[in-house]
Every structure is written in structure tokens, then in C-alpha cells.
C-alpha positions as CSV (number, residue, x, y, z in Angstrom):
1,M,-60.6,85.6,91.4
2,K,-61.7,85.3,95.1
3,R,-58.1,84.6,96.1
4,R,-56.9,87.7,94.2
5,E,-59.6,89.9,95.9
6,M,-58.7,88.4,99.3
7,L,-55.0,89.0,98.9
8,R,-55.6,92.5,97.7
9,S,-57.7,93.4,100.7
10,I,-55.2,92.0,103.1
11,L,-52.2,93.6,101.5
12,T,-53.8,97.0,101.4
13,A,-55.1,96.8,105.0
14,G,-51.7,97.6,106.5
15,G,-50.3,96.0,109.6
16,T,-48.6,92.6,110.0
17,L,-49.5,90.0,107.5
18,P,-51.3,86.9,108.9
19,F,-49.4,83.7,108.9
20,L,-51.9,81.9,106.7
21,V,-51.5,84.7,104.1
22,L,-47.7,84.4,104.2
23,D,-48.0,80.6,103.9
24,E,-50.3,81.0,100.9
25,L,-47.9,83.4,99.2
26,D,-45.0,81.1,99.9
27,Q,-46.8,78.2,98.2
28,I,-47.4,80.4,95.2
29,R,-43.7,81.3,95.2
30,G,-42.7,77.7,95.6
31,R,-44.8,76.7,92.6
32,M,-43.0,79.3,90.5
33,D,-39.6,78.1,91.7
34,A,-40.6,74.6,90.6
35,L,-41.7,75.9,87.2
36,L,-38.5,77.9,86.7
37,A,-36.3,75.1,87.8
38,S,-38.1,72.6,85.6
39,S,-36.2,71.7,82.4
40,S,-36.3,68.8,80.1
41,I,-32.6,69.0,79.5
42,S,-29.7,69.3,81.9
43,A,-26.5,71.3,81.5
44,A,-24.5,68.1,81.3
45,T,-26.8,66.9,78.5
46,L,-26.3,70.2,76.6
47,D,-22.5,69.7,77.0
48,R,-22.8,66.3,75.3
49,W,-25.0,67.7,72.6
50,E,-22.4,70.4,71.9
51,E,-19.7,67.7,71.7
52,T,-21.8,65.8,69.2
53,V,-22.5,68.8,67.0
54,H,-18.8,69.7,66.9
55,G,-18.0,66.1,66.0
56,Y,-20.4,66.5,63.0
57,A,-18.7,69.8,62.2
58,Y,-15.3,68.1,62.0
59,G,-16.7,65.1,60.1
60,F,-18.5,67.3,57.6
61,K,-15.6,67.2,55.2
62,S,-14.6,63.6,55.7
63,R,-18.0,61.7,56.0
64,P,-20.3,60.8,53.0
65,P,-22.9,63.6,52.9
66,R,-26.0,61.3,53.0
67,Q,-24.7,59.4,56.0
68,L,-24.0,62.6,57.9
69,L,-27.3,64.1,56.9
70,E,-29.1,61.2,58.5
71,D,-27.4,61.8,61.9
72,V,-27.9,65.5,61.7
73,L,-31.6,65.3,61.0
74,L,-32.2,62.7,63.7
75,D,-30.5,64.8,66.3
76,F,-32.3,67.9,65.1
77,A,-35.6,66.1,65.7
78,E,-34.6,65.2,69.2
79,L,-33.4,68.7,70.0
80,H,-36.8,69.9,68.8
81,Q,-38.5,68.0,71.5
82,H,-36.4,69.7,74.1
83,A,-36.9,73.1,72.6
84,A,-40.7,72.7,72.8
85,S,-40.5,72.6,76.6
86,R,-39.8,75.6,78.8
87,Q,-36.1,76.0,79.5
88,P,-34.0,78.3,81.6
89,V,-32.7,81.3,79.5
90,D,-29.1,80.0,79.3
91,H,-30.3,76.5,78.3
92,Q,-32.7,78.0,75.7
93,T,-29.9,80.0,74.2
94,R,-27.6,77.0,73.9
95,L,-30.5,75.0,72.3
96,C,-31.0,77.7,69.8
97,R,-27.3,77.7,69.0
98,L,-27.3,74.0,68.5
99,S,-30.4,74.2,66.4
100,A,-28.9,76.9,64.2
101,Q,-25.7,74.8,63.7
102,L,-27.6,71.6,62.9
103,A,-30.0,73.3,60.6
104,G,-27.2,75.1,58.8
105,M,-25.4,71.8,58.3
106,A,-28.6,70.2,57.0
107,G,-29.1,73.1,54.6
108,N,-25.5,72.8,53.3
109,I,-25.8,69.1,52.7
110,L,-29.2,69.3,51.1
111,A,-27.8,71.9,48.7
112,D,-24.8,69.7,48.0
113,L,-27.3,66.9,47.1
114,G,-29.2,69.2,44.8
115,H,-32.3,69.9,46.9
116,H,-32.2,73.6,46.7
117,R,-35.7,74.5,47.8
118,H,-35.5,72.4,50.9
119,A,-32.0,73.7,51.6
120,R,-33.3,77.3,51.6
121,R,-35.9,76.3,54.2
122,W,-33.3,74.8,56.4
123,F,-31.1,77.8,56.1
124,S,-34.1,80.0,57.0
125,T,-34.7,77.9,60.1
126,A,-31.0,78.2,61.0
127,Q,-31.2,82.0,60.6
128,I,-34.2,82.2,62.9
129,A,-32.5,80.1,65.6
130,A,-29.3,82.1,65.2
131,D,-31.2,85.3,65.7
132,E,-32.5,84.0,69.0
133,T,-28.9,83.6,70.3
134,G,-28.0,87.2,69.5
135,D,-24.6,85.9,68.3
136,R,-23.7,87.9,65.2
137,F,-20.8,85.6,64.3
138,L,-23.3,82.7,64.2
139,K,-25.7,84.7,62.1
140,A,-22.8,85.6,59.7
141,W,-21.8,81.9,59.5
142,V,-25.3,80.8,58.5
143,R,-25.6,83.4,55.7
144,A,-22.1,82.7,54.5
145,R,-22.7,78.9,54.2
146,E,-25.9,79.6,52.3
147,A,-24.0,82.0,50.0
148,T,-21.2,79.6,49.2
149,V,-23.5,76.7,48.2
150,S,-25.4,79.2,45.9
151,L,-22.3,79.2,43.6
152,Y,-23.2,75.8,42.3
153,H,-25.9,74.0,40.2
154,H,-26.0,76.9,37.7
155,Q,-27.5,79.3,40.1
156,P,-27.1,83.0,39.4
157,P,-23.9,84.5,41.1
158,Q,-25.9,87.5,42.2
159,T,-27.7,85.3,44.8
160,A,-24.4,84.4,46.3
161,I,-23.2,88.0,46.3
162,A,-26.4,89.2,48.1
163,L,-26.2,86.5,50.8
164,A,-22.5,87.1,51.3
165,G,-23.1,90.8,51.7
166,E,-25.6,90.0,54.5
167,A,-23.1,87.8,56.2
168,R,-20.4,90.5,56.1
169,Q,-22.9,93.0,57.6
170,W,-23.6,90.7,60.5
171,A,-19.9,90.2,61.1
172,G,-19.1,93.9,61.0
173,Q,-15.4,94.7,61.3
174,A,-14.6,91.7,63.5
175,P,-12.6,88.9,61.9
176,C,-14.6,85.7,62.0
177,A,-15.0,82.5,59.9
178,G,-18.3,83.7,58.4
179,A,-16.8,87.0,57.3
180,A,-13.8,85.3,55.6
181,L,-16.1,82.8,53.9
182,A,-18.4,85.5,52.8
183,A,-15.6,87.6,51.2
184,A,-14.2,84.6,49.4
185,T,-17.7,83.7,48.1
186,E,-18.1,87.2,46.8
187,A,-14.7,86.9,45.0
188,R,-15.8,83.7,43.3
189,A,-19.2,85.1,42.4
190,Y,-17.8,88.3,40.8
191,A,-15.2,86.1,38.9
192,R,-18.1,84.1,37.5
193,L,-19.8,87.3,36.4
194,G,-16.5,88.3,34.6
195,D,-15.8,91.2,37.0
196,A,-12.1,90.4,37.6
197,A,-11.4,93.7,39.4
198,R,-14.1,93.2,42.0
199,G,-13.4,89.5,42.3
200,L,-9.7,90.2,43.1
201,E,-10.6,92.9,45.6
202,A,-13.0,90.6,47.4
203,L,-10.3,87.9,47.4
204,R,-7.8,90.4,48.9
205,Q,-10.3,91.1,51.6
206,A,-10.8,87.4,52.3
207,Q,-7.1,86.9,52.6
208,A,-6.8,89.9,55.0
209,I,-9.6,88.6,57.2
210,T,-8.1,85.1,57.3
211,E,-4.8,86.4,58.5
212,K,-6.5,88.0,61.5
213,L,-8.7,85.0,62.4
214,P,-8.2,83.6,65.9
215,D,-7.1,80.0,66.1
216,A,-10.7,78.8,67.0
217,H,-11.9,80.2,63.6
218,L,-9.2,78.5,61.7
219,E,-10.2,75.0,62.7
220,N,-10.9,72.5,59.9
221,S,-14.6,72.1,60.6
222,I,-17.7,73.5,58.9
223,F,-17.7,76.2,61.6
224,G,-14.2,77.3,60.8
225,Y,-12.3,78.7,57.9
226,P,-9.0,76.8,57.6
227,R,-6.2,77.9,55.4
228,Q,-6.8,75.1,52.9
229,Q,-10.3,76.5,52.3
230,M,-8.8,80.0,51.6
231,A,-6.3,78.3,49.2
232,F,-9.3,76.6,47.5
233,H,-11.2,79.8,47.1
234,L,-8.0,81.5,45.8
235,E,-7.5,79.0,43.0
236,A,-11.2,78.9,42.2
237,T,-11.3,82.7,41.7
238,L,-8.1,82.7,39.6
239,T,-9.5,79.9,37.5
240,A,-12.8,81.7,36.9
241,I,-11.2,84.9,35.8
242,G,-8.9,83.1,33.4
243,R,-5.5,83.7,35.1
244,V,-4.4,80.2,34.1
245,K,-0.7,80.3,35.1
246,E,-1.4,81.7,38.5
247,A,-4.4,79.4,39.0
248,R,-2.3,76.3,38.2
249,Q,0.2,77.2,40.9
250,A,-2.6,78.0,43.3
251,Q,-4.2,74.6,42.6
252,R,-0.9,72.7,43.4
253,E,-0.5,74.6,46.6
254,A,-4.1,74.1,47.6
255,L,-4.0,70.3,47.0
256,A,-0.9,70.0,49.1
257,L,-2.9,71.3,52.1
258,Y,-5.7,68.8,52.0
259,P,-5.6,65.6,54.0
260,P,-6.4,62.3,52.2
261,T,-9.6,62.0,54.2
262,E,-11.2,64.9,52.3
263,H,-12.6,64.3,48.9
264,V,-15.0,67.1,47.7
265,N,-12.9,70.2,47.6
266,P,-9.8,68.3,46.2
267,A,-12.1,67.0,43.5
268,L,-13.3,70.5,42.7
269,I,-9.7,71.7,42.5
270,R,-8.9,68.8,40.1
271,L,-11.9,70.0,37.9
272,D,-10.4,73.5,37.9
273,E,-7.1,72.0,36.8
274,A,-8.9,70.3,34.0
275,S,-10.6,73.6,33.1
276,C,-7.2,75.3,32.9
277,L,-5.9,72.6,30.6
278,I,-8.9,73.0,28.3
279,R,-8.6,76.8,28.2
280,S,-4.9,76.4,27.4
281,G,-5.7,74.4,24.3
282,D,-5.3,70.9,25.6
283,P,-8.8,69.6,26.0
284,A,-7.8,66.0,25.6
285,S,-5.6,66.1,28.7
286,G,-8.2,68.2,30.6
287,Y,-11.1,65.9,30.0
288,Q,-9.0,62.8,30.7
289,L,-7.8,64.3,34.0
290,A,-11.4,65.2,35.0
291,G,-12.8,61.9,34.1
292,Q,-10.1,60.0,35.9
293,H,-10.6,61.9,39.2
294,L,-14.4,61.6,39.1
295,L,-14.2,57.9,38.6
296,A,-11.6,57.6,41.4
297,M,-13.8,59.5,43.9
298,P,-15.6,57.3,46.5
299,E,-19.2,57.1,45.3
300,G,-20.6,58.6,48.5
301,Y,-18.8,61.9,47.8
302,R,-19.7,62.2,44.1
303,T,-22.6,64.5,44.9
304,P,-24.8,66.5,42.5
305,L,-22.7,69.5,43.5
306,V,-19.5,67.9,42.2
307,L,-21.3,66.6,39.1
308,S,-22.8,70.0,38.4
309,R,-19.3,71.5,38.4
310,A,-18.1,68.6,36.2
311,H,-20.9,69.3,33.7
312,E,-19.7,72.9,33.4
313,L,-16.4,71.7,31.9
314,L,-18.4,70.7,28.8
315,D,-19.2,74.4,28.2
316,T,-15.5,75.3,28.7
317,S,-14.4,73.6,25.5
318,R,-14.3,75.6,22.2
319,P,-16.9,74.6,19.6
320,G,-14.1,73.0,17.5
321,H,-13.2,70.6,20.3
322,R,-16.7,69.3,20.7
323,G,-17.1,66.0,19.0
324,A,-13.5,65.0,19.6
325,A,-13.0,61.6,21.2
326,S,-11.9,63.0,24.6
327,Y,-14.9,65.3,24.7
328,D,-17.4,62.5,23.8
329,H,-15.8,60.1,26.2
330,Y,-16.0,62.6,29.1
331,R,-19.6,63.3,28.3
332,E,-20.4,59.6,28.4
333,T,-18.6,59.2,31.7
334,L,-20.7,62.1,33.2
335,S,-23.9,60.6,31.8
336,T,-23.0,57.3,33.5
337,L,-22.2,58.8,36.8
338,T,-25.3,61.1,36.8
339,T,-27.7,58.2,36.2
340,A,-25.9,55.8,38.6
């Protein structure tokens, strides 16, 4: 307080400032310089973090979910330590972006594994971090990822529609991966509600957005919306609204786009193939196909999300087919896989 009063009296006195006062002011300025320059993380370290996160993004579809979740959470915890310290503005923005991406991945994987309540919390953290960046495409991506996982585990389609709507609002008119994913999610959700007209319109919009996506948004990572994902959402929508012939063709085309390193979406497409067979009056072939592909899947990818979709096939069959050998065998297979 005495220093403040002394400086005020000298500065308001007029005339040339004494050397000692200038030296004192310079020391104050120097301490602020040191504070502003201090950072617990360098630009080079942030570069490496971004490379790591993008590696996870590409591995999202080809690594077992539990294995990937472990790496994502460990790195998120380390990033948290850096975020707790004062950072330059550009470093802080990059840290928030990385935090949003890792939290979004964690939420997606936790939802795949059936931990919905915890997944919602991680998506909320991702949204808060994304808000700090001011990047509307990132905010749209977070909401769209949360929307698409809301289509599974018998959750109400209205939840996915609401989240997808928020994602599209953030994206605006600009084509981005989040906007395409959100529109495709709306299509599938409306199809599940039996609203074929709105489902097909949302699907058309998703296809139109995908056609305009820049190359960076078409990359086969969790942050992108590659053409095989659009093909998957196309067949899933057609399957849900009961256009069996078109769905079967779309399923073949979608499967041809997937590399052998990916397992989850191809398995979901196979389950849709089985659903079409069952609806066409051939439940024996449908349940046999579904059971074979579930058993052939690597165990690490046979997540609760996949199994929840597999259980829905039991509701697809007509009452007269229940109790048939194929139906009972499939139900026993699911019981074994669920309790494994």
C-alpha cells in the first residue's frame, strides 16, 4: 500500500521521473513478463499432443475400445495437470481443443461400453472445453457424436434428434463432419420412430453435406465423416424404415467400403442384413447370419453397443417364428456372449 501511495505521488508530481522509480517500475514489468512467459507446456509439446490425439482418432475404429479408452483417459489426466497452470492464450486454446477431443472420445467409448451416465458427463466436459475454443465445428462434432451413440441401448430416438439438432445449429450452413453426422443421425432416429418421410429428408441432407465436405473432413477418423460412414447410415436408415430391397443393396455397397481392420460398423451392417432376411420371411437364415458374425468378431470389439443391436433382432421376428430352432439358438448365443 505504501508503494502504491509513493508511486501515485511521484507520478502525479510532474517532471522527470527519478531513476529509482523507473527501476522499480521496470522490476514490476519484468516480473509480469516472467509470469506471462511462464508455461508448463511448450509449443513443441502441444504439437506432439496433437499428433497423439489424432493417432487415437484414426485408431478409434481399429483398436479394441477398452484398450483405447485406457490411453485416452491417461492422457486426459496428464493434460489436466497442464490446464491447471496458467498458459499463454494460444496454448490454452490448444489445450481446450485437445481436452474436448479426448473427452468426446472417452464419452463415445463409454457409451459403446454401456456406461451411459458417465458418458453424458464426459460429453458435457467435452462441450465445455469446446466452448472455450470458440470453434463451432468442434462444438458441432461433440454434440453429433453424443447424438449418434444415443441411438443405441434402447434409448429414445427423440434424444438423438434433439442432440443432432443442436449440432446442426452450431455448424450453421457450413459443411463439416459434425453437420453431416448430425443429419445422418436424425435420419436414423426418425426412421426408428417410423417417420419415413422425415428420415429420408434428413438422409438427403446428410448426403448433400457429405458431397460438399472438404478432404480434411472426409478422413477416416473419429473427427471425420468418411464415405463409408455415410454408406453405413444410408443402409441403416433404409433398414429401419423397411425398404428391404434398397437396404440390401446399400448394405453390400457399404461393406465393400470398409477395410478389414474395422469391426464394429461392419458387424452392425451384418445385423441389418439379418434384420432384412427376418423381415423378408427367412428368419432361419437371418438368425444364422447374425449368430455367425457375432461369434466371428474379435472379442474386444463385441461391445454392449453391438450386443444391444443384436438383441433387437429378437424383437424383429414375428410371434410365429419365436420358439423355432434358429430363434432359440440365436437367443442362446446372445445369452452366452452377454454373460462372457
